[in-house]
N, C-alpha and C positions, 0 to 999 in steps of 0.2 A: 377671672381665669385662674385655675389651680396651678400647682407647682408642676414643672415639666414631667416629673416621674410619678405624678398621681395616676391612679388607674391601673390597668393591667397591660402587660406587654407579652408578645409572643417570643419564645426563646428558640433560637435557631442554631443548631449545631452544624449541620451539613446542608447548605442551601440547595444543592441539587436534589436532596430527598424531600424538599418541600415543594409541592406543586411542580415537580420536575424542574426546579430552578427558575420558574417563571416569576420574576420579582413582581411584575404588574399583578398577577394573580395573588401572590402573597400579600401585597399591600392592599388589594381589594378586599381580601378575606379579613384582614386585620381591621379595616375600616368598617366593613358591614357588620362585624361582630362586636364593634364598640371598643376595640383595644386602643390604647394610647401610644403604643410603640412597639418597636422590635429590638431584640437584643441578640446580636450576631456574634458567633465565634470568630475571632480575628487573629489569634496567635496561639501557638502551642510550643512552649519552650522558645527556642530562637527561630522558629518557622512562623513567618507571616502568612496569614490566610487572606488572600485577596478578595474573597467573597464579600467583605465589608464594603469595598468599593462599589459593588454593584447595587447595593442596597441604600446607601446614604441618600443620594439625590432623589430617587423615586419616592422613598418613604417621607422625607422631608416635604416634597411637593404635595403629598397627601395629607400633611398635617400631623405626622407621626414623629415621635422622638426616636433616636437611634442610639442604642448602647452597644458597646463591644466588650467582649469578654474573652478570656483565654487562660491557659495554664502556664505558670512560671514554676520551674523546678529547682532553680538555684544552682544548676550545674554548668551554665554558661551565661553568666550575669550580663557580660557585654552583648552577647547575642540576643539574649531576652529583651534587654533594654532597647536594642536596635529595632526589634520586631515591634515593640510597644510604640516606639517613636514613629514608625511607619503607620501603625493604627491611628494614632493622633492626627497624623497628617492626612489620613483618609477622611477625616472630618466627622466622626460620630459625635453625638452630644456627650 
């Protein structure tokens, strides 16, 4: 078995703009095209994006890794750290 991040992943900015937000369809497309994971936007500054919560469990059940990404601006360090802590608690890889 390869490393968890080997292969190609699908980058998601706005979940609702991908297959109408249908996580099952997104996961099915990822699997059928041979992708190894999904990378989902999960914070912007101090704002937590809850869409990561919708993706983690279905993607993992399908054998995909789940990454999270976001923007940190350095203007509200405590708020940004809080948003990132929420992301980690949501359970991405």
